[in-house]
All heavy atoms as an XYZ file, in Angstrom:
1036
protein
N     124.048     98.896     93.360
C     123.704     99.419     94.522
C     122.628    100.473     94.288
O     121.623    100.514     94.987
C     124.819    100.114     95.295
C     124.445    100.621     96.546
S     125.985    101.428     97.401
C     125.853    100.491     98.816
N     122.661    101.181     93.168
C     121.614    102.162     92.899
C     120.334    101.460     92.593
O     119.259    101.943     92.945
C     122.033    103.135     91.704
N     120.437    100.406     91.873
C     119.275     99.624     91.520
C     118.581     99.179     92.866
O     117.371     99.306     92.940
C     119.601     98.375     90.624
C     118.356     97.639     90.124
O     117.551     98.276     89.515
O     118.366     96.382     90.309
N     119.326     98.705     93.688
C     118.723     98.223     94.981
C     118.026     99.417     95.719
O     116.884     99.351     96.351
C     119.803     97.603     95.889
C     119.175     96.912     97.144
C     120.345     96.402     98.034
N     120.296     97.247     99.076
C     121.313     97.561     99.741
N     122.459     96.984     99.493
N     121.314     98.354    100.800
N     118.629    100.548     95.761
C     118.160    101.707     96.287
C     116.834    102.219     95.672
O     115.924    102.612     96.359
C     119.156    102.923     96.354
C     120.259    102.772     97.419
N     120.405    101.660     98.084
C     121.170    103.618     97.766
C     121.360    101.826     98.831
N     121.876    103.133     98.723
N     116.781    102.077     94.350
C     115.523    102.447     93.715
C     114.411    101.503     94.049
O     113.274    101.930     94.242
C     115.712    102.383     92.158
C     116.541    103.483     91.499
C     117.577    103.277     90.736
C     116.087    104.776     91.717
C     118.217    104.344     90.157
C     116.800    105.933     91.190
C     117.885    105.644     90.463
O     118.570    106.687     89.823
N     114.652    100.210     94.149
C     113.740     99.292     94.497
C     113.329     99.210     95.921
O     112.081     99.170     96.296
C     114.159     97.827     94.062
C     114.251     97.685     92.594
C     114.769     96.344     92.084
C     114.883     96.234     90.599
N     115.532     95.094     90.220
N     114.320     99.223     96.812
C     113.937     99.250     98.235
C     113.468    100.504     98.846
O     112.687    100.517     99.788
C     115.227     98.621     99.033
C     115.409     97.178     98.742
C     116.622     96.716     99.492
O     116.951     97.437    100.556
O     117.210     95.660     99.120
N     114.114    101.574     98.555
C     113.762    102.881     99.176
C     112.867    103.760     98.243
O     112.629    104.941     98.637
C     115.025    103.632     99.518
C     116.002    102.834    100.470
C     117.211    102.429     99.994
C     115.519    102.566    101.762
C     118.003    101.634    100.811
C     116.338    101.747    102.612
C     117.589    101.343    102.147
N     112.522    103.246     97.014
C     111.686    104.015     96.179
C     112.266    105.365     95.776
O     111.548    106.394     95.708
C     110.286    104.123     96.819
C     109.579    102.862     97.212
C     109.399    101.929     96.030
C     108.643    100.615     96.583
N     109.161     99.461     95.877
N     113.673    105.417     95.822
C     114.190    106.711     95.325
C     113.844    106.963     93.788
O     113.633    106.294     92.888
C     115.645    106.575     95.406
C     116.372    106.441     96.875
C     117.757    106.252     96.820
C     115.936    107.436     97.831
N     113.813    108.340     93.698
C     113.541    108.720     92.300
C     114.793    109.138     91.557
O     114.670    109.100     90.296
C     112.584    110.017     92.350
C     111.142    109.679     92.907
C     110.286    110.850     92.763
C     109.054    110.557     93.458
N     107.823    110.844     92.776
N     115.798    109.298     92.246
C     117.154    109.822     91.595
C     118.219    109.406     92.427
O     118.168    109.585     93.701
C     117.086    111.343     91.225
C     118.079    111.701     90.252
C     117.729    111.383     88.963
N     118.651    111.861     87.884
C     119.721    111.115     87.371
N     119.715    110.010     87.555
N     120.489    111.655     86.506
N     119.235    109.007     91.784
C     120.503    108.704     92.472
C     121.602    109.511     91.756
O     121.669    109.610     90.621
C     121.062    107.288     92.401
C     122.319    107.083     92.838
C     119.975    106.267     93.155
N     122.499    110.185     92.608
C     123.486    111.030     92.017
C     124.933    110.426     92.288
O     125.062    109.650     93.341
C     123.455    112.388     92.725
C     122.267    113.220     92.355
C     121.120    113.117     93.167
C     122.320    113.879     91.210
C     119.956    113.697     92.779
C     121.094    114.629     90.807
C     119.931    114.560     91.677
O     118.770    115.137     91.247
N     125.783    110.527     91.364
C     127.053    109.848     91.330
C     128.207    110.972     91.348
O     127.958    112.106     90.851
C     127.320    109.041     90.133
C     126.184    108.020     90.002
C     125.022    108.166     89.232
C     126.291    106.743     90.624
C     124.006    107.306     89.000
C     125.288    105.857     90.444
C     124.117    106.049     89.725
O     123.256    105.206     89.548
N     129.313    110.585     91.947
C     130.367    111.566     92.060
C     131.661    110.622     91.746
O     131.895    109.530     92.302
C     130.536    112.138     93.359
O     131.612    113.002     93.522
N     132.558    111.347     90.977
C     133.865    110.610     90.626
C     134.605    110.395     92.006
O     134.617    111.382     92.894
N     135.233    109.365     92.035
C     136.159    109.040     93.231
C     137.280    110.011     93.321
O     137.999    110.108     92.285
C     136.577    107.637     93.129
C     137.682    107.111     94.116
C     137.375    107.007     95.471
C     138.988    107.012     93.809
C     138.357    106.675     96.495
C     140.000    106.743     94.749
C     139.629    106.534     95.991
O     140.620    106.318     96.836
N     137.529    110.594     94.373
C     138.608    111.459     94.550
C     139.522    110.894     95.573
O     139.167    110.671     96.879
C     138.295    112.987     94.976
C     137.416    113.438     93.888
C     139.601    113.700     95.123
C     136.893    114.823     94.155
N     140.792    110.329     95.371
C     141.575    109.616     96.325
C     142.039    110.551     97.426
O     142.320    111.794     97.302
C     142.691    109.102     95.473
C     142.840    110.021     94.400
C     141.418    110.455     94.106
N     142.091    110.003     98.665
C     142.763    110.730     99.762
C     143.838    110.027    100.564
O     144.245    110.379    101.460
C     141.648    111.090    100.678
C     140.896    109.860    101.216
C     140.691    112.147    100.218
C     139.942    110.184    102.380
N     144.114    108.757    100.026
C     145.136    107.962    100.521
C     146.539    108.111     99.935
O     146.658    107.872     98.772
C     144.657    106.415    100.469
C     145.674    105.486    101.126
O     146.550    105.805    101.501
N     145.035    104.284    101.268
N     147.481    108.437    100.747
C     148.823    108.655    100.268
C     149.706    107.468    100.323
O     150.684    107.347     99.585
C     149.455    109.828    100.880
C     148.806    111.152    100.685
C     149.565    112.444    101.377
O     150.646    112.166    101.954
O     149.034    113.475    101.123
N     149.292    106.495    101.196
C     150.245    105.380    101.497
C     149.947    104.131    100.644
O     151.004    103.433    100.406
C     150.088    104.982    102.972
C     150.560    106.182    103.865
C     149.900    106.117    105.174
O     148.906    105.343    105.478
N     150.312    107.071    106.049
N     148.776    103.961    100.108
C     148.497    102.827     99.276
C     148.920    102.956     97.832
O     148.179    103.774     97.309
C     147.015    102.289     99.447
C     146.715    101.077     98.666
C     147.394     99.891     98.973
O     147.627     99.642    100.180
O     147.912     99.166     98.067
N     149.927    102.437     97.336
C     150.358    102.530     95.989
C     149.424    102.011     94.958
O     149.579    102.407     93.839
C     151.883    102.022     95.914
C     152.854    102.566     96.745
C     153.039    104.089     96.593
C     153.950    104.763     97.588
N     153.869    106.105     97.689
N     148.546    101.178     95.291
C     147.675    100.521     94.249
C     146.652    101.393     93.906
O     145.821    101.301     92.951
C     147.105     99.111     94.672
O     146.469     99.314     95.862
N     146.309    102.430     94.746
C     145.176    103.505     94.545
C     145.823    104.678     93.892
O     147.028    104.855     93.766
C     144.581    103.898     95.876
C     143.917    102.828     96.754
C     143.540    103.342     98.098
C     142.743    102.264     95.997
N     144.972    105.421     93.108
C     145.426    106.646     92.491
C     146.030    107.560     93.563
O     145.551    107.759     94.523
C     144.107    107.235     91.846
C     143.228    106.119     91.705
C     143.533    105.066     92.936
N     146.965    108.359     93.135
C     147.654    109.284     93.984
C     146.815    110.410     94.287
O     145.915    110.813     93.478
C     148.918    109.694     93.239
N     147.115    110.979     95.457
C     146.424    112.196     95.987
C     146.629    113.299     94.886
O     147.709    113.464     94.407
C     146.860    112.684     97.324
C     146.237    113.983     97.694
C     146.377    111.518     98.356
N     145.667    114.004     94.547
C     145.787    115.032     93.421
C     145.426    114.639     92.134
O     145.262    115.432     91.041
N     145.128    113.333     91.951
C     144.717    112.787     90.568
C     143.255    113.377     90.254
O     142.524    113.527     91.154
C     144.488    111.238     90.697
O     145.732    110.582     91.007
N     143.169    113.591     89.032
C     141.688    113.995     88.489
C     140.695    112.876     88.770
O     141.072    111.659     88.663
C     141.866    114.318     87.036
N     139.583    113.352     89.186
C     138.495    112.275     89.308
C     138.202    111.602     88.035
O     138.294    112.196     86.878
C     137.224    113.104     89.676
C     137.775    114.524     89.936
C     139.125    114.673     89.398
N     137.811    110.365     88.108
C     137.562    109.495     86.861
C     136.206    109.949     86.277
O     135.120    109.192     86.471
C     137.770    108.097     87.370
C     137.276    108.155     88.682
C     137.825    109.491     89.253
N     136.120    111.020     85.536
C     134.840    111.530     85.137
C     134.183    110.491     84.047
O     132.961    110.449     83.927
C     134.942    112.847     84.480
C     135.466    114.016     85.410
C     135.484    115.324     84.740
C     134.391    114.036     86.734
N     134.923    109.846     83.267
C     134.317    108.845     82.338
C     133.596    107.773     83.131
O     132.570    107.304     82.719
C     135.327    108.234     81.498
C     134.910    107.161     80.488
C     133.957    107.873     79.442
C     136.133    106.661     79.600
N     134.222    107.371     84.171
C     133.432    106.341     85.081
C     132.187    106.934     85.449
O     131.096    106.198     85.500
C     134.305    105.723     86.176
C     133.677    104.971     87.215
C     133.839    103.590     86.968
N     133.204    102.782     87.994
C     132.520    101.737     87.913
N     132.178    101.363     86.644
N     131.965    101.123     88.855
N     132.245    108.129     85.886
C     130.977    108.801     86.515
C     129.990    108.784     85.431
O     128.760    108.656     85.524
C     131.322    110.175     87.059
C     130.122    110.952     87.566
C     130.585    112.231     88.159
O     131.689    112.395     88.627
O     129.797    113.192     88.015
N     130.375    109.227     84.168
C     129.524    109.326     83.149
C     128.822    107.978     82.749
O     127.583    107.932     82.484
C     130.084    109.783     81.856
C     129.443    110.065     80.649
O     128.284    110.570     80.747
N     129.808    109.654     79.540
N     129.584    106.891     82.773
C     129.016    105.541     82.482
C     127.930    105.207     83.617
O     127.082    104.562     83.223
C     130.307    104.574     82.536
C     131.199    104.667     81.358
C     130.667    104.379     80.033
N     131.503    104.436     78.901
C     131.448    105.281     77.967
N     130.463    106.098     77.814
N     132.395    105.243     76.964
N     128.168    105.631     84.861
C     127.220    105.331     85.865
C     125.890    106.030     85.547
O     124.825    105.518     85.723
C     127.752    105.788     87.308
C     128.900    104.833     87.850
C     129.490    105.448     89.164
C     128.351    103.526     88.141
N     125.960    107.209     85.110
C     124.804    107.917     84.751
C     124.045    107.321     83.547
O     122.929    107.261     83.495
C     125.181    109.501     84.546
C     125.187    110.278     85.696
C     126.379    110.770     86.239
C     123.929    110.682     86.467
C     126.354    111.531     87.337
C     123.962    111.336     87.616
C     125.162    111.794     88.091
O     125.152    112.597     89.352
N     124.930    106.954     82.594
C     124.289    106.340     81.402
C     123.597    104.956     81.687
O     122.520    104.729     81.297
C     125.456    106.042     80.395
C     125.981    107.179     79.688
C     127.110    106.919     78.734
O     127.961    105.999     79.199
N     127.236    107.614     77.676
N     124.123    104.165     82.691
C     123.626    102.968     83.192
C     122.330    103.320     84.009
O     121.311    102.600     83.742
C     124.553    102.208     84.050
O     125.734    101.873     83.391
N     122.332    104.406     84.789
C     121.235    104.666     85.451
C     120.003    105.080     84.494
O     118.880    104.591     84.785
C     121.641    105.907     86.385
C     120.427    106.274     87.328
O     120.456    105.761     88.376
O     119.670    107.190     86.935
N     120.335    105.863     83.588
C     119.434    106.208     82.523
C     118.764    104.914     81.819
O     117.534    104.905     81.625
C     120.078    107.112     81.529
C     119.187    107.915     80.600
C     118.823    107.527     79.349
C     118.563    109.122     80.998
N     117.914    108.469     78.856
C     117.793    109.439     79.693
C     118.638    110.052     82.035
C     117.004    110.751     79.608
C     117.744    111.190     81.987
C     117.095    111.459     80.785
N     119.675    103.894     81.508
C     119.186    102.808     80.840
C     118.206    101.956     81.740
O     117.243    101.409     81.276
C     120.333    101.826     80.402
C     121.138    102.343     79.368
C     122.307    101.440     79.155
C     120.337    102.545     78.019
N     118.527    102.068     83.005
C     117.542    101.331     84.070
C     116.197    102.072     84.131
O     115.214    101.487     84.195
C     118.219    101.162     85.423
C     119.453    100.178     85.369
S     120.030     99.766     86.980
C     120.721    101.331     87.360
N     116.330    103.443     84.244
C     115.064    104.314     84.400
C     114.180    104.346     83.237
O     112.934    104.225     83.248
C     115.563    105.639     84.807
C     115.334    105.962     86.260
N     116.257    105.555     87.216
C     114.298    106.524     86.887
C     115.779    105.962     88.374
N     114.625    106.538     88.190
N     114.825    104.542     82.089
C     113.940    104.983     80.988
C     113.922    103.850     79.743
O     113.131    103.845     78.920
C     114.417    106.192     80.362
C     114.306    107.368     81.360
C     115.358    107.941     81.927
C     113.034    107.895     81.677
C     115.314    108.949     82.861
C     112.946    108.946     82.552
C     114.005    109.472     83.186
N     114.900    102.976     79.861
C     114.999    101.984     78.744
C     114.533    100.578     79.313
O     114.683     99.614     78.395
C     116.319    101.936     78.183
C     116.680    103.207     77.404
C     116.819    104.410     77.938
C     116.808    103.003     76.017
C     117.167    105.483     77.254
C     117.077    104.208     75.103
C     117.291    105.379     75.824
O     117.565    106.510     75.028
N     114.322    100.293     80.494
C     113.743     98.998     80.862
C     114.924     98.063     81.131
O     114.652     96.726     81.420
N     116.158     98.389     81.213
C     117.288     97.427     81.538
C     117.215     97.212     83.146
O     116.880     98.166     83.859
C     118.662     98.187     81.203
C     118.905     98.141     79.760
C     118.491     98.948     78.922
C     119.717     97.031     79.252
C     118.744     98.901     77.537
C     120.128     96.965     77.847
C     119.530     97.845     76.977
N     117.650     95.990     83.385
C     117.829     95.563     84.672
C     119.349     95.714     84.949
O     120.200     95.531     84.113
C     117.332     94.211     85.004
C     117.468     93.840     86.505
O     116.552     94.330     87.209
O     118.224     92.990     86.866
N     119.760     96.049     86.307
C     121.120     96.143     86.683
C     121.966     94.909     86.190
O     123.104     95.011     85.813
C     121.332     96.453     88.009
N     121.348     93.837     86.418
C     122.135     92.600     86.075
C     122.377     92.394     84.633
O     123.142     91.518     84.255
C     121.198     91.288     86.638
O     120.058     91.304     85.999
C     121.239     91.356     88.112
N     121.705     93.157     83.708
C     121.929     93.114     82.342
C     123.096     94.039     81.995
O     123.856     93.726     81.052
C     120.790     93.586     81.532
C     119.497     92.670     81.670
C     118.406     93.319     80.892
O     117.785     94.237     81.290
O     118.064     92.695     79.761
N     123.410     94.968     82.775
C     124.532     95.877     82.495
C     125.778     95.403     83.210
O     126.878     95.646     82.546
C     124.173     97.196     82.996
C     122.904     97.874     82.550
C     122.585     99.086     83.067
C     123.080     98.072     80.982
N     125.823     94.747     84.320
C     126.905     94.158     84.934
C     126.502     92.807     85.467
O     125.388     92.679     85.969
C     127.494     95.021     86.106
C     128.239     96.290     85.475
C     126.589     95.326     87.131
N     127.464     91.921     85.465
C     127.146     90.515     86.032
C     128.521     90.048     86.460
O     129.504     90.616     86.503
C     126.306     89.656     85.141
C     127.210     89.562     83.726
O     128.430     89.693     83.638
O     126.498     89.279     82.707
N     128.457     88.683     86.862
C     129.678     88.039     87.214
C     130.695     87.888     86.238
O     131.913     88.033     86.499
C     129.428     86.715     87.776
C     128.602     86.653     89.123
C     128.459     85.323     89.780
O     129.101     84.326     89.352
O     127.499     85.140     90.652
N     130.271     87.672     84.980
C     131.316     87.686     83.880
C     131.792     89.036     83.545
O     133.042     89.149     83.093
C     130.734     86.988     82.675
C     131.699     86.635     81.564
C     130.986     85.915     80.532
C     131.951     85.622     79.456
N     131.345     84.796     78.289
N     131.008     90.058     83.731
C     131.331     91.480     83.380
C     130.988     92.301     84.472
O     130.018     93.080     84.491
C     130.539     91.947     82.155
C     130.881     91.104     80.969
N     129.977     90.098     80.599
C     131.749     91.172     79.985
C     130.395     89.400     79.519
N     131.486     90.111     79.075
N     131.831     92.292     85.565
C     131.406     93.036     86.794
C     131.657     94.560     86.821
O     131.115     95.158     87.753
C     132.429     92.399     87.868
C     133.574     91.974     87.082
C     133.067     91.585     85.757
N     132.207     95.021     85.859
C     132.502     96.440     85.789
C     131.948     97.043     84.384
O     131.791     96.320     83.390
C     133.992     96.828     85.845
C     134.570     96.455     87.192
O     134.033     96.582     88.132
N     135.616     95.635     87.087
N     131.575     98.137     84.394
C     131.128     98.930     83.164
C     132.374     99.121     82.316
O     133.466     99.359     82.741
C     130.536    100.304     83.561
C     129.348    100.236     84.388
C     128.846    101.663     84.728
C     128.179     99.652     83.641
N     132.086     98.833     81.003
C     133.170     99.048     80.012
C     133.392    100.446     79.824
O     132.489    101.246     79.531
C     132.633     98.400     78.760
C     133.721     98.272     77.611
O     134.769     98.979     77.773
O     133.528     97.540     76.661
N     134.642    100.940     79.844
C     134.829    102.358     79.713
C     135.151    102.845     78.431
O     135.098    103.944     78.003
C     136.126    102.659     80.579
C     135.952    102.595     82.138
C     137.223    103.131     82.851
C     134.797    103.463     82.550
N     135.316    101.819     77.534
C     135.591    102.058     76.064
C     134.225    102.469     75.154
O     134.381    103.092     74.171
C     136.252    100.986     75.330
C     137.762    100.727     75.970
O     138.294    101.717     76.381
O     138.138     99.654     76.035
N     133.240    101.669     75.645
C     131.897    101.915     74.977
C     130.852    102.306     76.009
O     130.852    101.838     77.090
C     131.524    100.791     73.995
C     132.540    100.658     72.820
C     131.428     99.516     74.762
N     129.668    102.957     75.550
C     128.605    103.193     76.401
C     127.955    101.817     76.759
O     127.992    100.894     76.149
C     127.616    104.164     75.778
C     126.820    103.644     74.749
O     126.000    102.946     75.024
O     127.153    103.964     73.554
N     127.254    101.853     77.997
C     126.722    100.650     78.460
C     125.628     99.884     77.577
O     125.482     98.735     77.445
C     125.896    101.002     79.856
C     126.580    102.292     80.178
C     127.060    103.026     78.911
N     124.938    100.785     76.817
C     123.927    100.265     75.775
C     124.644     99.504     74.717
O     124.165     98.304     74.277
C     123.000    101.374     75.217
C     121.875    100.818     74.551
C     121.033    101.988     74.092
C     119.795    101.593     73.355
N     118.881    102.746     72.864
N     125.528    100.050     74.109
C     126.309     99.290     73.176
C     127.107     98.164     73.626
O     127.180     97.064     73.139
C     127.498    100.350     72.504
C     128.353     99.684     71.444
C     127.561     99.055     70.295
C     129.275    100.843     70.883
N     127.622     98.223     74.856
C     128.374     97.011     75.626
C     127.295     95.970     75.781
O     127.670     94.810     75.454
C     128.878     97.574     76.932
O     129.407     96.350     77.565
N     126.156     96.250     76.083
C     125.112     95.151     76.138
C     124.841     94.529     74.861
O     124.740     93.369     74.753
C     123.872     95.703     76.921
C     122.695     94.775     76.808
C     122.439     93.804     77.797
C     121.756     94.467     75.885
N     121.531     92.915     77.470
C     120.878     93.366     76.263
C     121.429     94.887     74.629
C     119.987     92.745     75.554
C     120.421     94.510     73.781
C     119.623     93.456     74.288
N     124.608     95.401     73.767
C     124.402     94.875     72.412
C     125.434     93.987     71.948
O     125.184     93.025     71.378
C     124.148     96.124     71.511
N     126.723     94.433     72.173
C     127.799     93.659     71.725
C     127.884     92.188     72.473
O     128.363     91.279     71.854
C     129.150     94.421     71.993
C     129.345     95.629     71.063
C     130.618     96.321     71.554
C     129.484     95.247     69.564
N     127.455     92.103     73.700
C     127.388     90.902     74.402
C     126.157     90.019     74.116
O     126.067     88.921     74.408
C     127.449     91.089     75.942
C     128.748     91.704     76.383
C     128.908     91.632     77.921
N     127.679     92.032     78.715
C     127.424     93.249     79.097
N     128.298     94.218     79.001
N     126.367     93.573     79.865
N     125.143     90.702     73.294
C     123.959     89.962     72.922
C     123.670     90.081     71.506
O     122.501     90.429     70.951
C     122.829     90.634     73.764
C     122.832     90.182     75.265
N     123.485     91.074     76.112
C     122.436     89.104     75.926
C     123.521     90.661     77.348
N     122.879     89.449     77.253
N     124.660     89.725     70.724
C     124.543     89.624     69.276
C     123.363     88.843     68.721
O     122.828     89.056     67.559
C     125.764     89.375     68.610
C     126.977     90.346     68.801
C     128.257     89.767     68.302
C     126.650     91.805     68.197
N     122.868     87.892     69.546
C     121.857     87.075     69.056
C     120.511     87.735     68.929
O     119.548     87.275     68.213
C     121.749     85.789     70.015
C     121.036     86.172     71.464
C     121.956     86.800     72.383
O     123.269     86.919     72.174
O     121.508     87.227     73.611
N     120.417     88.934     69.618
C     119.291     89.897     69.499
C     119.162     90.609     68.095
O     118.155     91.392     67.885
C     119.242     90.866     70.720
C     119.226     90.197     71.992
C     117.817     89.661     72.269
O     116.792     90.127     71.878
N     117.922     88.472     73.085
N     120.286     90.643     67.380
C     120.346     91.605     66.298
C     120.596     90.675     64.898
O     121.159     89.656     65.021
C     121.511     92.542     66.435
C     121.348     93.462     67.676
C     121.982     93.033     68.962
C     120.536     94.509     67.609
C     121.565     93.843     70.021
C     120.224     95.328     68.583
C     120.836     95.010     69.971
N     120.228     91.178     63.880
C     119.586     92.555     63.613
C     118.064     92.480     64.052
O     117.513     91.526     64.238
C     119.577     92.767     62.098
C     119.696     91.314     61.651
C     120.357     90.404     62.597
N     117.528     93.776     64.321
C     116.170     93.901     64.812
C     115.386     94.348     63.533
O     115.753     95.316     62.909
C     116.128     95.028     65.841
C     114.704     95.305     66.245
C     116.951     94.542     67.092
N     114.265     93.687     63.259
C     113.349     94.115     62.260
C     112.494     95.126     62.885
O     111.512     94.946     63.684
C     112.536     92.955     61.728
C     111.638     93.219     60.610
O     111.434     94.452     60.464
O     110.986     92.344     60.031
N     112.737     96.334     62.526
C     111.932     97.618     63.038
C     110.558     97.511     62.616
O     109.737     98.219     63.325
C     112.677     98.809     62.672
C     114.124     99.043     63.187
C     114.709    100.293     62.620
C     114.097     99.046     64.708
N     110.058     96.785     61.676
C     108.806     96.779     61.279
C     107.995     95.769     62.137
O     106.630     95.729     62.147
C     108.562     96.271     59.747
C     109.245     97.417     58.935
O     108.786     98.552     58.964
N     109.938     97.019     57.915
N     108.745     94.901     62.859
C     107.970     93.863     63.646
C     108.362     93.872     65.125
O     107.580     93.299     65.845
C     108.297     92.454     63.025
C     107.662     92.271     61.616
C     107.653     90.725     61.311
N     106.912     90.497     60.094
C     107.365     90.650     58.829
N     108.615     90.945     58.653
N     106.616     90.389     57.861
N     109.380     94.422     65.485
C     109.905     94.405     66.916
C     108.993     95.299     67.778
O     108.373     96.225     67.396
C     111.320     94.884     66.933
N     108.829     94.751     68.973
C     108.030     95.675     69.894
C     108.950     96.760     70.505
O     110.190     96.770     70.391
C     107.500     94.720     71.140
C     108.537     94.198     71.917
O     109.870     94.340     71.736
O     108.295     93.606     73.029
N     108.263     97.556     71.148
C     108.885     98.936     71.744
C     110.156     98.568     72.582
O     111.133     99.151     72.500
C     107.910     99.638     72.568
C     108.394    100.825     73.286
C     108.783    101.997     72.619
C     108.478    100.771     74.674
C     109.223    103.159     73.331
C     109.021    101.897     75.359
C     109.390    102.994     74.605
O     109.786    104.119     75.369
N     109.920     97.577     73.451
C     110.995     97.195     74.236
C     112.278     96.699     73.634
O     113.478     97.165     73.919
C     110.584     96.084     75.308
C     111.604     95.656     76.286
C     110.893     94.761     77.403
N     111.869     93.972     78.199
C     112.581     94.307     79.058
N     112.692     95.630     79.379
N     113.521     93.524     79.660
N     112.209     95.982     72.648
C     113.336     95.490     71.840
C     113.916     96.685     70.958
O     115.099     96.870     70.937
C     112.907     94.288     70.865
C     114.118     93.803     70.035
C     115.261     93.417     71.021
C     113.637     92.629     69.164
N     113.066     97.543     70.484
C     113.627     98.770     69.638
C     114.421     99.615     70.559
O     115.430    100.123     70.280
C     112.379     99.478     69.084
C     111.748     98.700     67.955
C     112.926    100.738     68.447
C     110.502     99.225     67.383
N     113.992     99.740     71.892
C     114.689    100.605     72.837
C     116.297    100.104     72.991
O     116.978    100.897     73.433
C     114.034    100.597     74.166
C     113.009    101.675     74.459
C     112.472    101.556     75.781
C     113.692    103.009     74.274
N     116.367     98.839     72.734
C     117.655     98.285     73.037
C     118.665     98.334     72.005
O     119.835     98.059     72.006
C     117.477     96.740     73.418
C     116.835     96.760     74.822
C     116.525     95.354     75.222
N     116.018     95.380     76.568
C     116.696     95.032     77.655
N     117.791     94.428     77.582
N     116.118     95.175     78.843
N     118.241     98.944     70.738
C     119.221     99.080     69.608
C     119.878    100.252     69.996
O     119.471    101.414     70.114
C     118.271     99.362     68.320
C     119.118     99.597     67.091
C     117.476     98.071     68.102
N     121.314    100.276     69.922
C     122.158    101.426     70.087
C     121.847    102.416     68.982
O     121.725    102.180     67.819
C     123.527    100.873     69.850
C     123.469     99.333     70.214
C     122.086     98.867     69.713
N     121.715    103.682     69.523
C     121.516    104.881     68.579
C     120.117    105.174     68.503
O     119.709    106.238     68.035
N     119.134    104.294     69.018
C     117.776    104.680     69.200
C     117.396    105.025     70.579
O     117.445    104.316     71.424
C     116.963    103.473     68.595
C     117.255    103.122     67.150
C     115.384    103.876     68.813
C     116.422    102.083     66.626
N     116.853    106.236     70.646
C     116.419    106.747     71.925
C     114.842    106.425     72.296
O     114.292    105.793     71.385
N     114.415    107.003     73.342
C     112.952    106.780     73.780
C     111.952    107.312     72.680
O     111.128    106.648     72.328
C     112.856    107.271     75.154
C     111.420    107.258     75.574
C     113.675    106.518     76.189
N     112.349    108.582     72.408
C     111.297    109.182     71.338
C     111.227    108.406     69.999
O     110.202    108.230     69.522
C     111.699    110.701     71.168
C     111.090    111.612     72.222
C     111.199    113.029     71.872
N     112.680    113.395     71.713
C     113.004    114.478     71.216
N     112.215    115.436     70.885
N     114.367    114.805     70.982
N     112.379    108.117     69.523
C     112.490    107.420     68.332
C     111.813    106.054     68.406
O     111.083    105.624     67.548
C     113.919    107.270     67.786
O     114.447    108.506     67.438
N     112.054    105.346     69.479
C     111.460    104.104     69.688
C     109.864    104.151     69.724
O     109.236    103.420     69.208
C     111.933    103.364     70.980
N     109.459    105.201     70.371
C     107.986    105.433     70.452
C     107.457    105.631     69.038
O     106.396    104.967     68.678
C     107.655    106.562     71.388
C     107.743    106.198     72.869
C     107.501    107.403     73.684
C     107.614    107.018     75.146
N     107.425    108.151     76.180
N     108.021    106.468     68.455
C     107.636    106.730     66.955
C     107.571    105.481     66.212
O     106.772    105.230     65.373
C     108.479    107.903     66.354
C     108.269    109.152     66.884
C     109.099    110.214     66.122
C     109.083    111.606     66.766
N     110.147    112.455     66.180
N     108.652    104.743     66.241
C     108.797    103.499     65.372
C     107.732    102.420     65.850
O     107.010    101.866     64.915
C     110.163    102.829     65.536
C     111.313    103.584     64.883
C     112.705    103.150     65.346
C     111.223    103.570     63.386
N     107.486    102.276     67.122
C     106.510    101.337     67.488
C     105.082    101.783     67.254
O     104.216    101.079     66.997
C     106.671    100.936     68.935
O     106.493    102.107     69.899
N     104.825    103.207     67.363
C     103.595    103.665     67.023
C     103.312    103.650     65.561
O     102.191    103.077     65.174
C     103.515    105.143     67.401
C     102.153    105.689     67.196
C     101.933    107.173     67.664
N     102.569    107.955     66.653
C     103.475    108.895     66.833
N     104.014    109.105     68.080
N     104.003    109.684     65.863
N     104.241    103.773     64.706
C     104.222    103.654     63.212
C     103.785    102.217     62.994
O     102.960    101.907     62.096
C     105.353    104.023     62.429
C     105.340    105.560     62.383
N     105.235    106.251     61.112
C     105.583    106.673     63.177
C     105.418    107.494     61.357
N     105.607    107.665     62.625
N     104.489    101.304     63.616
C     104.230     99.850     63.341
C     102.864     99.435     63.844
O     102.137     98.715     63.094
C     105.318     98.967     64.248
C     105.082     97.554     63.913
O     105.053     97.206     62.748
O     105.139     96.791     65.028
N     102.400    100.041     64.935
C     101.034     99.712     65.439
C      99.949    100.250     64.434
O      98.763     99.727     64.331
C     100.771    100.241     66.869
N     100.236    101.368     63.726
C      99.211    101.907     62.735
C      99.376    101.221     61.452
O      98.681    101.465     60.552
C      99.689    103.441     62.680
C      99.485    104.234     63.942
C      99.889    105.778     63.663
C      97.970    104.154     64.374
N     100.345    100.233     61.352
C     100.383     99.527     60.097
C     101.230    100.301     59.061
O     101.191     99.794     57.837
N     101.907    101.335     59.353
C     102.750    101.945     58.493
C     104.145    101.308     58.284
O     104.671    100.768     59.211
C     102.928    103.468     58.779
C     101.540    104.206     58.854
C     101.823    105.653     59.253
C     100.518    106.447     59.201
N     100.641    107.689     59.743
N     104.778    101.443     57.262
C     106.042    100.946     57.024
C     107.096    101.864     57.656
O     107.013    103.022     57.777
C     106.396    101.067     55.457
O     107.756    100.556     55.188
N     107.973    101.193     58.381
C     109.063    101.960     59.115
C     110.465    101.413     58.634
O     110.659    100.212     58.640
C     108.858    101.604     60.674
O     107.631    101.978     60.987
C     109.834    102.334     61.503
N     111.323    102.294     58.404
C     112.656    101.861     58.076
C     113.695    102.897     58.569
O     113.348    104.094     58.691
C     112.809    101.850     56.576
O     112.630    102.982     55.959
N     114.870    102.402     58.912
C     115.967    103.206     59.332
C     117.117    102.867     58.516
O     117.443    101.644     58.395
C     116.182    103.079     60.847
C     115.074    103.586     61.679
C     117.540    103.658     61.269
C     115.455    103.657     63.076
N     117.808    103.858     57.886
C     118.924    103.622     57.058
C     120.121    103.479     58.041
O     120.419    104.222     58.866
C     119.076    104.615     55.985
C     117.959    104.505     55.040
O     117.322    103.526     54.850
N     117.657    105.621     54.507
């Protein structure tokens, strides 16, 4: 939904809030007074960041086969585990967009790695 809002309404930022239950009668829902699911909220912000700064599309993070975000690992690692055919990545030859998708590499590091590669310098990560 956030992806749609970014595209259709040209929003610059979407904010998320953990669900706080208010229903006392439906037993399948969390009970009133339950703590908000902050981990889920955190995963939404991580996904939002991936779409904004890492070039991910919402359909890469969730799809029909994986309709929910994985709460056990962050969304970037979850994507990488579902796309093992993309790895390992040769950091000396990979473009910026692919380097960005490597778990543990952020925007600044990816820029440095791709800039070093463009300058013809050797790049390695242990």
